[in-house]
Every structure is written in structure tokens, then in C-alpha cells.
All heavy atoms as TSV, in Angstrom:
chain	resi	resn	atom	element	x	y	z
A	1	MET	N	N	4.523	14.694	-19.462
A	1	MET	CA	C	3.238	14.095	-19.176
A	1	MET	C	C	3.437	12.874	-18.283
A	1	MET	O	O	4.279	12.034	-18.549
A	1	MET	CB	C	2.571	13.686	-20.479
A	1	MET	CG	C	1.229	13.068	-20.293
A	1	MET	SD	S	0.444	12.921	-21.911
A	1	MET	CE	C	-0.616	11.576	-21.564
A	2	ARG	N	N	2.643	12.781	-17.221
A	2	ARG	CA	C	2.752	11.649	-16.290
A	2	ARG	C	C	1.892	10.498	-16.779
A	2	ARG	O	O	0.785	10.692	-17.249
A	2	ARG	CB	C	2.282	12.064	-14.909
A	2	ARG	CG	C	3.170	13.095	-14.267
A	2	ARG	CD	C	2.622	13.521	-12.963
A	2	ARG	NE	N	2.895	12.479	-11.984
A	2	ARG	CZ	C	2.655	12.584	-10.698
A	2	ARG	NH1	N	2.114	13.661	-10.218
A	2	ARG	NH2	N	2.933	11.602	-9.870
A	3	THR	N	N	2.432	9.302	-16.618
A	3	THR	CA	C	1.640	8.121	-16.937
A	3	THR	C	C	1.035	7.584	-15.652
A	3	THR	O	O	1.444	7.948	-14.558
A	3	THR	CB	C	2.515	7.021	-17.578
A	3	THR	OG1	O	3.453	6.590	-16.613
A	3	THR	CG2	C	3.215	7.528	-18.826
A	4	SER	N	N	0.068	6.693	-15.783
A	4	SER	CA	C	-0.581	6.149	-14.591
A	4	SER	C	C	0.398	5.375	-13.713
A	4	SER	O	O	0.180	5.239	-12.527
A	4	SER	CB	C	-1.762	5.257	-14.980
A	4	SER	OG	O	-1.303	4.171	-15.748
A	5	LEU	N	N	1.489	4.882	-14.296
A	5	LEU	CA	C	2.455	4.125	-13.518
A	5	LEU	C	C	3.295	5.028	-12.625
A	5	LEU	O	O	3.922	4.560	-11.692
A	5	LEU	CB	C	3.360	3.316	-14.445
A	5	LEU	CG	C	2.659	2.210	-15.225
A	5	LEU	CD1	C	3.647	1.537	-16.170
A	5	LEU	CD2	C	2.025	1.198	-14.304
A	6	SER	N	N	3.301	6.340	-12.896
A	6	SER	CA	C	4.103	7.230	-12.080
A	6	SER	C	C	3.301	7.859	-10.942
A	6	SER	O	O	3.842	8.614	-10.157
A	6	SER	CB	C	4.725	8.334	-12.944
A	6	SER	OG	O	3.718	9.157	-13.478
A	7	PHE	N	N	2.017	7.573	-10.846
A	7	PHE	CA	C	1.203	8.119	-9.769
A	7	PHE	C	C	1.563	7.470	-8.443
A	7	PHE	O	O	1.915	6.297	-8.386
A	7	PHE	CB	C	-0.286	7.903	-10.033
A	7	PHE	CG	C	-0.834	8.814	-11.094
A	7	PHE	CD1	C	-1.402	8.283	-12.229
A	7	PHE	CD2	C	-0.790	10.188	-10.948
A	7	PHE	CE1	C	-1.921	9.107	-13.210
A	7	PHE	CE2	C	-1.306	11.020	-11.926
A	7	PHE	CZ	C	-1.871	10.473	-13.068
A	8	SER	N	N	1.460	8.257	-7.394
A	8	SER	CA	C	1.687	7.707	-6.062
A	8	SER	C	C	0.657	8.299	-5.113
A	8	SER	O	O	0.032	9.318	-5.398
A	8	SER	CB	C	3.106	7.996	-5.579
A	8	SER	OG	O	3.346	9.386	-5.583
A	9	TYR	N	N	0.494	7.633	-3.984
A	9	TYR	CA	C	-0.534	7.993	-3.015
A	9	TYR	C	C	0.092	8.165	-1.642
A	9	TYR	O	O	1.055	7.495	-1.295
A	9	TYR	CB	C	-1.603	6.899	-2.943
A	9	TYR	CG	C	-2.331	6.716	-4.249
A	9	TYR	CD1	C	-1.906	5.775	-5.178
A	9	TYR	CD2	C	-3.434	7.492	-4.549
A	9	TYR	CE1	C	-2.565	5.619	-6.385
A	9	TYR	CE2	C	-4.106	7.342	-5.752
A	9	TYR	CZ	C	-3.669	6.402	-6.668
A	9	TYR	OH	O	-4.323	6.252	-7.858
A	10	SER	N	N	-0.516	9.039	-0.840
A	10	SER	CA	C	-0.082	9.193	0.544
A	10	SER	C	C	-0.454	7.917	1.301
A	10	SER	O	O	-1.243	7.095	0.823
A	10	SER	CB	C	-0.773	10.394	1.189
A	10	SER	OG	O	-2.163	10.128	1.350
A	11	VAL	N	N	0.096	7.776	2.500
A	11	VAL	CA	C	-0.231	6.616	3.331
A	11	VAL	C	C	-1.734	6.587	3.606
A	11	VAL	O	O	-2.377	5.537	3.515
A	11	VAL	CB	C	0.583	6.640	4.644
A	11	VAL	CG1	C	0.077	5.609	5.635
A	11	VAL	CG2	C	2.061	6.406	4.334
A	12	ARG	N	N	-2.310	7.728	3.910
A	12	ARG	CA	C	-3.757	7.800	4.193
A	12	ARG	C	C	-4.590	7.402	2.965
A	12	ARG	O	O	-5.560	6.662	3.075
A	12	ARG	CB	C	-4.127	9.201	4.647
A	12	ARG	CG	C	-5.600	9.345	4.940
A	12	ARG	CD	C	-5.905	10.700	5.475
A	12	ARG	NE	N	-5.659	10.644	6.900
A	12	ARG	CZ	C	-5.803	11.648	7.708
A	12	ARG	NH1	N	-6.171	12.821	7.255
A	12	ARG	NH2	N	-5.586	11.509	8.982
A	13	GLN	N	N	-4.204	7.899	1.789
A	13	GLN	CA	C	-4.927	7.545	0.564
A	13	GLN	C	C	-4.798	6.053	0.273
A	13	GLN	O	O	-5.772	5.398	-0.112
A	13	GLN	CB	C	-4.395	8.355	-0.616
A	13	GLN	CG	C	-4.735	9.818	-0.564
A	13	GLN	CD	C	-3.981	10.606	-1.628
A	13	GLN	OE1	O	-2.815	10.325	-1.931
A	13	GLN	NE2	N	-4.651	11.609	-2.190
A	14	ALA	N	N	-3.590	5.517	0.433
A	14	ALA	CA	C	-3.379	4.086	0.191
A	14	ALA	C	C	-4.223	3.252	1.146
A	14	ALA	O	O	-4.804	2.240	0.751
A	14	ALA	CB	C	-1.896	3.741	0.340
A	15	ALA	N	N	-4.304	3.690	2.401
A	15	ALA	CA	C	-5.115	2.971	3.384
A	15	ALA	C	C	-6.575	2.955	2.969
A	15	ALA	O	O	-7.250	1.919	3.050
A	15	ALA	CB	C	-4.960	3.616	4.761
A	16	TRP	N	N	-7.077	4.081	2.498
A	16	TRP	CA	C	-8.474	4.154	2.064
A	16	TRP	C	C	-8.716	3.212	0.888
A	16	TRP	O	O	-9.695	2.475	0.866
A	16	TRP	CB	C	-8.826	5.597	1.688
A	16	TRP	CG	C	-10.267	5.756	1.333
A	16	TRP	CD1	C	-11.301	5.964	2.194
A	16	TRP	CD2	C	-10.835	5.692	0.027
A	16	TRP	NE1	N	-12.481	6.045	1.489
A	16	TRP	CE2	C	-12.224	5.876	0.162
A	16	TRP	CE3	C	-10.301	5.504	-1.245
A	16	TRP	CZ2	C	-13.089	5.879	-0.923
A	16	TRP	CZ3	C	-11.166	5.494	-2.326
A	16	TRP	CH2	C	-12.535	5.675	-2.169
A	17	ILE	N	N	-7.811	3.216	-0.074
A	17	ILE	CA	C	-7.943	2.349	-1.250
A	17	ILE	C	C	-7.941	0.883	-0.844
A	17	ILE	O	O	-8.720	0.084	-1.359
A	17	ILE	CB	C	-6.813	2.645	-2.263
A	17	ILE	CG1	C	-7.020	4.032	-2.881
A	17	ILE	CG2	C	-6.744	1.568	-3.344
A	17	ILE	CD1	C	-5.819	4.560	-3.639
A	18	LEU	N	N	-7.065	0.530	0.098
A	18	LEU	CA	C	-6.937	-0.858	0.535
A	18	LEU	C	C	-7.978	-1.260	1.581
A	18	LEU	O	O	-8.121	-2.437	1.892
A	18	LEU	CB	C	-5.535	-1.099	1.098
A	18	LEU	CG	C	-4.391	-0.958	0.092
A	18	LEU	CD1	C	-3.061	-0.963	0.803
A	18	LEU	CD2	C	-4.472	-2.053	-0.964
A	19	GLY	N	N	-8.663	-0.280	2.150
A	19	GLY	CA	C	-9.680	-0.586	3.162
A	19	GLY	C	C	-9.086	-0.970	4.506
A	19	GLY	O	O	-9.660	-1.787	5.226
A	20	VAL	N	N	-7.946	-0.375	4.830
A	20	VAL	CA	C	-7.272	-0.653	6.101
A	20	VAL	C	C	-6.918	0.670	6.762
A	20	VAL	O	O	-7.104	1.737	6.181
A	20	VAL	CB	C	-5.999	-1.514	5.908
A	20	VAL	CG1	C	-6.346	-2.871	5.312
A	20	VAL	CG2	C	-4.980	-0.797	5.044
A	21	SER	N	N	-6.371	0.616	7.957
A	21	SER	CA	C	-5.980	1.829	8.663
A	21	SER	C	C	-4.634	2.344	8.140
A	21	SER	O	O	-3.814	1.560	7.636
A	21	SER	CB	C	-5.870	1.556	10.159
A	21	SER	OG	O	-4.766	0.716	10.410
A	22	PRO	N	N	-4.395	3.642	8.274
A	22	PRO	CA	C	-3.079	4.171	7.900
A	22	PRO	C	C	-1.940	3.518	8.676
A	22	PRO	O	O	-0.849	3.335	8.130
A	22	PRO	CB	C	-3.187	5.670	8.234
A	22	PRO	CG	C	-4.646	5.965	8.108
A	22	PRO	CD	C	-5.334	4.715	8.622
A	23	SER	N	N	-2.194	3.122	9.928
A	23	SER	CA	C	-1.128	2.468	10.700
A	23	SER	C	C	-0.778	1.106	10.099
A	23	SER	O	O	0.382	0.685	10.133
A	23	SER	CB	C	-1.506	2.335	12.171
A	23	SER	OG	O	-2.654	1.542	12.329
A	24	ALA	N	N	-1.754	0.420	9.525
A	24	ALA	CA	C	-1.467	-0.860	8.861
A	24	ALA	C	C	-0.587	-0.630	7.636
A	24	ALA	O	O	0.379	-1.367	7.411
A	24	ALA	CB	C	-2.755	-1.566	8.465
A	25	VAL	N	N	-0.894	0.396	6.859
A	25	VAL	CA	C	-0.075	0.705	5.682
A	25	VAL	C	C	1.342	1.068	6.114
A	25	VAL	O	O	2.313	0.591	5.527
A	25	VAL	CB	C	-0.716	1.836	4.845
A	25	VAL	CG1	C	0.229	2.295	3.740
A	25	VAL	CG2	C	-2.039	1.371	4.249
A	26	SER	N	N	1.463	1.887	7.154
A	26	SER	CA	C	2.795	2.249	7.657
A	26	SER	C	C	3.573	1.014	8.104
A	26	SER	O	O	4.776	0.892	7.842
A	26	SER	CB	C	2.672	3.230	8.819
A	26	SER	OG	O	2.126	4.442	8.369
A	27	ARG	N	N	2.898	0.092	8.771
A	27	ARG	CA	C	3.543	-1.146	9.222
A	27	ARG	C	C	4.004	-1.965	8.026
A	27	ARG	O	O	5.109	-2.500	8.009
A	27	ARG	CB	C	2.572	-1.948	10.098
A	27	ARG	CG	C	3.166	-3.207	10.667
A	27	ARG	CD	C	2.264	-3.896	11.687
A	27	ARG	NE	N	0.918	-4.161	11.184
A	27	ARG	CZ	C	-0.191	-3.476	11.540
A	27	ARG	NH1	N	-0.119	-2.488	12.401
A	27	ARG	NH2	N	-1.366	-3.788	11.030
A	28	TRP	N	N	3.160	-2.074	7.000
A	28	TRP	CA	C	3.533	-2.837	5.809
A	28	TRP	C	C	4.731	-2.208	5.111
A	28	TRP	O	O	5.578	-2.915	4.564
A	28	TRP	CB	C	2.361	-2.950	4.847
A	28	TRP	CG	C	1.200	-3.728	5.401
A	28	TRP	CD1	C	1.197	-4.553	6.489
A	28	TRP	CD2	C	-0.131	-3.738	4.906
A	28	TRP	NE1	N	-0.061	-5.074	6.690
A	28	TRP	CE2	C	-0.892	-4.595	5.735
A	28	TRP	CE3	C	-0.766	-3.107	3.851
A	28	TRP	CZ2	C	-2.247	-4.831	5.522
A	28	TRP	CZ3	C	-2.115	-3.344	3.638
A	28	TRP	CH2	C	-2.843	-4.202	4.470
A	29	ILE	N	N	4.807	-0.879	5.132
A	29	ILE	CA	C	5.966	-0.199	4.536
A	29	ILE	C	C	7.222	-0.521	5.343
A	29	ILE	O	O	8.265	-0.861	4.783
A	29	ILE	CB	C	5.724	1.324	4.465
A	29	ILE	CG1	C	4.620	1.627	3.442
A	29	ILE	CG2	C	7.018	2.063	4.119
A	29	ILE	CD1	C	4.113	3.056	3.472
A	30	ARG	N	N	7.129	-0.439	6.673
A	30	ARG	CA	C	8.285	-0.734	7.542
A	30	ARG	C	C	8.785	-2.157	7.367
A	30	ARG	O	O	9.982	-2.412	7.410
A	30	ARG	CB	C	7.923	-0.519	9.013
A	30	ARG	CG	C	8.087	0.871	9.500
A	30	ARG	CD	C	8.045	0.972	11.017
A	30	ARG	NE	N	7.022	0.154	11.665
A	30	ARG	CZ	C	5.751	0.509	11.849
A	30	ARG	NH1	N	5.320	1.665	11.416
A	30	ARG	NH2	N	4.903	-0.297	12.452
A	31	THR	N	N	7.859	-3.118	7.219
A	31	THR	CA	C	8.257	-4.521	7.116
A	31	THR	C	C	8.592	-4.951	5.691
A	31	THR	O	O	8.988	-6.086	5.473
A	31	THR	CB	C	7.150	-5.446	7.668
A	31	THR	OG1	O	5.965	-5.273	6.894
A	31	THR	CG2	C	6.875	-5.155	9.135
A	32	GLY	N	N	8.416	-4.044	4.730
A	32	GLY	CA	C	8.746	-4.360	3.346
A	32	GLY	C	C	7.639	-5.059	2.583
A	32	GLY	O	O	7.846	-5.463	1.440
A	33	THR	N	N	6.472	-5.196	3.185
A	33	THR	CA	C	5.342	-5.830	2.504
A	33	THR	C	C	4.802	-4.942	1.395
A	33	THR	O	O	4.342	-5.425	0.366
A	33	THR	CB	C	4.211	-6.134	3.515
A	33	THR	OG1	O	4.748	-6.985	4.522
A	33	THR	CG2	C	3.026	-6.805	2.864
A	34	LEU	N	N	4.882	-3.636	1.596
A	34	LEU	CA	C	4.384	-2.667	0.631
A	34	LEU	C	C	5.514	-1.711	0.281
A	34	LEU	O	O	6.164	-1.139	1.161
A	34	LEU	CB	C	3.203	-1.892	1.238
A	34	LEU	CG	C	2.461	-0.930	0.334
A	34	LEU	CD1	C	1.860	-1.650	-0.873
A	34	LEU	CD2	C	1.354	-0.232	1.109
A	35	GLN	N	N	5.760	-1.552	-0.996
A	35	GLN	CA	C	6.818	-0.674	-1.483
A	35	GLN	C	C	6.402	0.783	-1.290
A	35	GLN	O	O	5.248	1.144	-1.498
A	35	GLN	CB	C	7.056	-0.947	-2.967
A	35	GLN	CG	C	8.050	-0.031	-3.618
A	35	GLN	CD	C	8.071	-0.178	-5.132
A	35	GLN	OE1	O	7.380	-1.022	-5.698
A	35	GLN	NE2	N	8.843	0.643	-5.782
A	36	ALA	N	N	7.328	1.611	-0.893
A	36	ALA	CA	C	7.075	3.046	-0.748
A	36	ALA	C	C	8.356	3.804	-1.061
A	36	ALA	O	O	9.442	3.235	-1.095
A	36	ALA	CB	C	6.598	3.373	0.658
A	37	ALA	N	N	8.188	5.087	-1.295
A	37	ALA	CA	C	9.333	5.958	-1.555
A	37	ALA	C	C	9.174	7.205	-0.703
A	37	ALA	O	O	8.063	7.556	-0.311
A	37	ALA	CB	C	9.381	6.325	-3.036
A	38	GLY	N	N	10.269	7.847	-0.417
A	38	GLY	CA	C	10.218	9.096	0.330
A	38	GLY	C	C	10.089	10.266	-0.621
A	38	GLY	O	O	10.805	10.344	-1.617
A	39	ARG	N	N	9.141	11.125	-0.336
A	39	ARG	CA	C	8.969	12.320	-1.155
A	39	ARG	C	C	8.656	13.482	-0.227
A	39	ARG	O	O	7.666	13.457	0.476
A	39	ARG	CB	C	7.834	12.112	-2.169
A	39	ARG	CG	C	7.889	13.114	-3.298
A	39	ARG	CD	C	6.896	12.806	-4.375
A	39	ARG	NE	N	7.362	11.684	-5.198
A	39	ARG	CZ	C	6.603	11.069	-6.081
A	39	ARG	NH1	N	5.349	11.411	-6.239
A	39	ARG	NH2	N	7.082	10.088	-6.794
A	40	GLN	N	N	9.528	14.462	-0.199
A	40	GLN	CA	C	9.385	15.642	0.656
A	40	GLN	C	C	9.227	15.247	2.127
A	40	GLN	O	O	8.390	15.776	2.850
A	40	GLN	CB	C	8.222	16.506	0.195
A	40	GLN	CG	C	8.424	17.056	-1.195
A	40	GLN	CD	C	7.249	17.877	-1.680
A	40	GLN	OE1	O	6.202	17.939	-1.045
A	40	GLN	NE2	N	7.425	18.500	-2.822
A	41	GLY	N	N	9.996	14.246	2.549
A	41	GLY	CA	C	9.995	13.828	3.939
A	41	GLY	C	C	8.841	12.925	4.336
A	41	GLY	O	O	8.689	12.604	5.506
A	42	ARG	N	N	8.037	12.509	3.393
A	42	ARG	CA	C	6.902	11.630	3.691
A	42	ARG	C	C	6.947	10.405	2.798
A	42	ARG	O	O	7.468	10.445	1.695
A	42	ARG	CB	C	5.579	12.357	3.450
A	42	ARG	CG	C	5.370	13.495	4.388
A	42	ARG	CD	C	4.054	14.137	4.154
A	42	ARG	NE	N	3.874	15.164	5.170
A	42	ARG	CZ	C	2.725	15.475	5.687
A	42	ARG	NH1	N	1.642	14.865	5.273
A	42	ARG	NH2	N	2.637	16.403	6.602
A	43	SER	N	N	6.365	9.329	3.292
A	43	SER	CA	C	6.288	8.119	2.490
A	43	SER	C	C	5.123	8.228	1.516
A	43	SER	O	O	4.045	8.692	1.878
A	43	SER	CB	C	6.049	6.895	3.381
A	43	SER	OG	O	7.168	6.649	4.184
A	44	VAL	N	N	5.381	7.833	0.287
A	44	VAL	CA	C	4.323	7.739	-0.715
A	44	VAL	C	C	4.356	6.336	-1.306
A	44	VAL	O	O	5.409	5.709	-1.412
A	44	VAL	CB	C	4.458	8.805	-1.829
A	44	VAL	CG1	C	4.216	10.200	-1.282
A	44	VAL	CG2	C	5.796	8.728	-2.515
A	45	VAL	N	N	3.193	5.846	-1.654
A	45	VAL	CA	C	3.058	4.491	-2.172
A	45	VAL	C	C	2.765	4.578	-3.667
A	45	VAL	O	O	1.764	5.177	-4.070
A	45	VAL	CB	C	1.913	3.747	-1.446
A	45	VAL	CG1	C	1.770	2.332	-1.979
A	45	VAL	CG2	C	2.156	3.737	0.060
A	46	PRO	N	N	3.621	3.998	-4.501
A	46	PRO	CA	C	3.368	4.023	-5.940
A	46	PRO	C	C	2.096	3.242	-6.280
A	46	PRO	O	O	1.784	2.229	-5.652
A	46	PRO	CB	C	4.590	3.325	-6.544
A	46	PRO	CG	C	5.582	3.214	-5.456
A	46	PRO	CD	C	4.863	3.302	-4.171
A	47	ALA	N	N	1.383	3.717	-7.284
A	47	ALA	CA	C	0.168	3.040	-7.724
A	47	ALA	C	C	0.462	1.588	-8.095
A	47	ALA	O	O	-0.338	0.693	-7.817
A	47	ALA	CB	C	-0.445	3.778	-8.912
A	48	SER	N	N	1.621	1.344	-8.670
A	48	SER	CA	C	1.979	-0.019	-9.081
A	48	SER	C	C	2.059	-0.961	-7.873
A	48	SER	O	O	1.710	-2.137	-7.980
A	48	SER	CB	C	3.301	-0.024	-9.842
A	48	SER	OG	O	4.337	0.529	-9.043
A	49	ALA	N	N	2.494	-0.445	-6.711
A	49	ALA	CA	C	2.562	-1.277	-5.503
A	49	ALA	C	C	1.160	-1.629	-5.020
A	49	ALA	O	O	0.915	-2.754	-4.562
A	49	ALA	CB	C	3.337	-0.563	-4.407
A	50	LEU	N	N	0.226	-0.679	-5.136
A	50	LEU	CA	C	-1.160	-0.965	-4.751
A	50	LEU	C	C	-1.786	-1.984	-5.687
A	50	LEU	O	O	-2.493	-2.887	-5.243
A	50	LEU	CB	C	-1.984	0.324	-4.744
A	50	LEU	CG	C	-1.618	1.346	-3.691
A	50	LEU	CD1	C	-2.511	2.569	-3.814
A	50	LEU	CD2	C	-1.705	0.762	-2.301
A	51	VAL	N	N	-1.499	-1.855	-6.966
A	51	VAL	CA	C	-2.040	-2.804	-7.948
A	51	VAL	C	C	-1.548	-4.208	-7.634
A	51	VAL	O	O	-2.309	-5.172	-7.660
A	51	VAL	CB	C	-1.650	-2.391	-9.389
A	51	VAL	CG1	C	-1.955	-3.491	-10.385
A	51	VAL	CG2	C	-2.366	-1.103	-9.765
A	52	ARG	N	N	-0.252	-4.329	-7.303
A	52	ARG	CA	C	0.298	-5.644	-6.957
A	52	ARG	C	C	-0.403	-6.223	-5.734
A	52	ARG	O	O	-0.778	-7.392	-5.706
A	52	ARG	CB	C	1.798	-5.555	-6.692
A	52	ARG	CG	C	2.646	-5.803	-7.902
A	52	ARG	CD	C	4.110	-6.028	-7.547
A	52	ARG	NE	N	4.703	-4.936	-6.805
A	52	ARG	CZ	C	5.144	-3.805	-7.342
A	52	ARG	NH1	N	5.041	-3.621	-8.640
A	52	ARG	NH2	N	5.671	-2.877	-6.594
A	53	LEU	N	N	-0.576	-5.397	-4.696
A	53	LEU	CA	C	-1.204	-5.882	-3.471
A	53	LEU	C	C	-2.679	-6.194	-3.698
A	53	LEU	O	O	-3.187	-7.194	-3.200
A	53	LEU	CB	C	-1.036	-4.863	-2.349
A	53	LEU	CG	C	-1.433	-5.333	-0.957
A	53	LEU	CD1	C	-0.650	-6.574	-0.550
A	53	LEU	CD2	C	-1.208	-4.233	0.057
A	54	LEU	N	N	-3.363	-5.368	-4.460
A	54	LEU	CA	C	-4.779	-5.612	-4.734
A	54	LEU	C	C	-4.977	-6.851	-5.609
A	54	LEU	O	O	-6.032	-7.464	-5.569
A	54	LEU	CB	C	-5.414	-4.393	-5.401
A	54	LEU	CG	C	-5.627	-3.211	-4.472
A	54	LEU	CD1	C	-6.025	-1.978	-5.274
A	54	LEU	CD2	C	-6.672	-3.532	-3.418
A	55	GLY	N	N	-3.949	-7.223	-6.362
A	55	GLY	CA	C	-4.030	-8.425	-7.184
A	55	GLY	C	C	-3.839	-9.699	-6.384
A	55	GLY	O	O	-4.040	-10.795	-6.884
A	56	THR	N	N	-3.462	-9.568	-5.108
A	56	THR	CA	C	-3.265	-10.706	-4.222
A	56	THR	C	C	-4.608	-11.139	-3.657
A	56	THR	O	O	-5.382	-10.295	-3.215
A	56	THR	CB	C	-2.334	-10.311	-3.045
A	56	THR	OG1	O	-1.135	-9.783	-3.575
A	56	THR	CG2	C	-2.032	-11.505	-2.169
A	57	PRO	N	N	-4.917	-12.440	-3.652
A	57	PRO	CA	C	-6.178	-12.888	-3.040
A	57	PRO	C	C	-6.290	-12.386	-1.603
A	57	PRO	O	O	-5.294	-12.329	-0.872
A	57	PRO	CB	C	-6.071	-14.415	-3.075
A	57	PRO	CG	C	-5.116	-14.697	-4.185
A	57	PRO	CD	C	-4.144	-13.538	-4.184
A	58	VAL	N	N	-7.489	-12.005	-1.212
A	58	VAL	CA	C	-7.722	-11.395	0.102
A	58	VAL	C	C	-7.149	-12.229	1.231
A	58	VAL	O	O	-6.515	-11.716	2.146
A	58	VAL	CB	C	-9.231	-11.150	0.318
A	58	VAL	CG1	C	-9.514	-10.694	1.740
A	58	VAL	CG2	C	-9.751	-10.145	-0.680
A	59	GLU	N	N	-7.317	-13.537	1.178
A	59	GLU	CA	C	-6.846	-14.381	2.285
A	59	GLU	C	C	-5.324	-14.410	2.391
A	59	GLU	O	O	-4.781	-14.766	3.431
A	59	GLU	CB	C	-7.397	-15.802	2.178
A	59	GLU	CG	C	-7.036	-16.533	0.899
A	59	GLU	CD	C	-7.997	-16.290	-0.260
A	59	GLU	OE1	O	-8.925	-15.481	-0.133
A	59	GLU	OE2	O	-7.793	-16.903	-1.320
A	60	ASP	N	N	-4.606	-13.997	1.338
A	60	ASP	CA	C	-3.149	-13.987	1.364
A	60	ASP	C	C	-2.566	-12.608	1.670
A	60	ASP	O	O	-1.358	-12.463	1.777
A	60	ASP	CB	C	-2.585	-14.469	0.023
A	60	ASP	CG	C	-2.889	-15.940	-0.228
A	60	ASP	OD1	O	-3.162	-16.658	0.752
A	60	ASP	OD2	O	-2.874	-16.337	-1.405
A	61	ARG	N	N	-3.416	-11.584	1.820
A	61	ARG	CA	C	-2.930	-10.241	2.097
A	61	ARG	C	C	-2.472	-10.138	3.547
A	61	ARG	O	O	-2.985	-10.832	4.423
A	61	ARG	CB	C	-4.028	-9.197	1.857
A	61	ARG	CG	C	-4.321	-9.018	0.406
A	61	ARG	CD	C	-5.294	-7.906	0.193
A	61	ARG	NE	N	-5.779	-7.968	-1.187
A	61	ARG	CZ	C	-6.858	-7.389	-1.616
A	61	ARG	NH1	N	-7.602	-6.668	-0.800
A	61	ARG	NH2	N	-7.230	-7.507	-2.858
A	62	PRO	N	N	-1.529	-9.241	3.819
A	62	PRO	CA	C	-1.076	-9.055	5.194
A	62	PRO	C	C	-2.249	-8.626	6.072
A	62	PRO	O	O	-3.081	-7.830	5.677
A	62	PRO	CB	C	-0.062	-7.916	5.092
A	62	PRO	CG	C	0.155	-7.665	3.649
A	62	PRO	CD	C	-0.899	-8.352	2.878
A	63	GLY	N	N	-2.314	-9.183	7.262
A	63	GLY	CA	C	-3.350	-8.822	8.203
A	63	GLY	C	C	-4.691	-9.494	7.979
A	63	GLY	O	O	-5.640	-9.243	8.694
A	64	ALA	N	N	-4.788	-10.366	6.975
A	64	ALA	CA	C	-6.050	-11.061	6.714
A	64	ALA	C	C	-6.346	-12.048	7.840
A	64	ALA	O	O	-5.443	-12.684	8.371
A	64	ALA	CB	C	-5.984	-11.795	5.366
A	65	CYS	N	N	-7.589	-12.131	8.196
A	65	CYS	CA	C	-8.009	-13.089	9.238
A	65	CYS	C	C	-8.154	-14.464	8.610
A	65	CYS	O	O	-8.735	-14.604	7.536
A	65	CYS	CB	C	-9.342	-12.670	9.847
A	65	CYS	SG	S	-9.241	-11.118	10.720
A	66	HIS	N	N	-7.592	-15.445	9.273
A	66	HIS	CA	C	-7.699	-16.823	8.821
A	66	HIS	C	C	-8.514	-17.611	9.814
A	66	HIS	O	O	-8.272	-17.553	11.018
A	66	HIS	CB	C	-6.309	-17.469	8.682
A	66	HIS	CG	C	-5.463	-16.799	7.642
A	66	HIS	ND1	N	-5.601	-17.056	6.305
A	66	HIS	CD2	C	-4.479	-15.867	7.736
A	66	HIS	CE1	C	-4.727	-16.334	5.626
A	66	HIS	NE2	N	-4.045	-15.591	6.483
A	67	ASP	N	N	-9.515	-18.321	9.327
A	67	ASP	CA	C	-10.312	-19.181	10.192
A	67	ASP	C	C	-9.645	-20.538	10.268
A	67	ASP	O	O	-9.729	-21.337	9.359
A	67	ASP	CB	C	-11.743	-19.340	9.655
A	67	ASP	CG	C	-12.507	-18.032	9.667
A	67	ASP	OD1	O	-12.191	-17.188	10.523
A	67	ASP	OD2	O	-13.407	-17.864	8.826
A	68	ASP	N	N	-8.939	-20.780	11.349
A	68	ASP	CA	C	-8.227	-22.073	11.522
A	68	ASP	C	C	-8.962	-22.965	12.467
A	68	ASP	O	O	-9.542	-22.624	13.393
A	68	ASP	CB	C	-6.812	-21.842	12.032
A	68	ASP	CG	C	-5.959	-21.163	10.972
A	68	ASP	OD1	O	-6.051	-21.535	9.804
A	68	ASP	OD2	O	-5.203	-20.240	11.343
């Protein structure tokens, strides 16, 4: 039986959940901002990594616009 902590999402699904483009998610994976694993030749994002990122205040998330 799978627990919710073992769920993972495709790059496209993660982008939809985060409200960003798939290219942004791919960039975050490349730079290490977002944890991912390889599964069947594709990157998948663990649900726990999304929870961590979603728990970050919006202004501190990667790619957030700052009014300076």
C-alpha cells in the first residue's frame, strides 16, 4: 500500500500545482531548488518536495517578483 509520502508528480503536474510553467519546474530541478527523481527516464517530483516548496512564503519562492 502506498502512502501519501510516496506519491510523485510529473513535471507538468508539478507545474500546474505550483502555478508555474513546466520550464520553470525543470529549471528548479536543474538548479537543485526542487528535489526530483528519475523514473523511467523522466523526472518526477515527490509530493513531499511540493509540500516543502508550497510551505515557503510566496515572496521567498524561486522566480517570485520583488518590488524593490
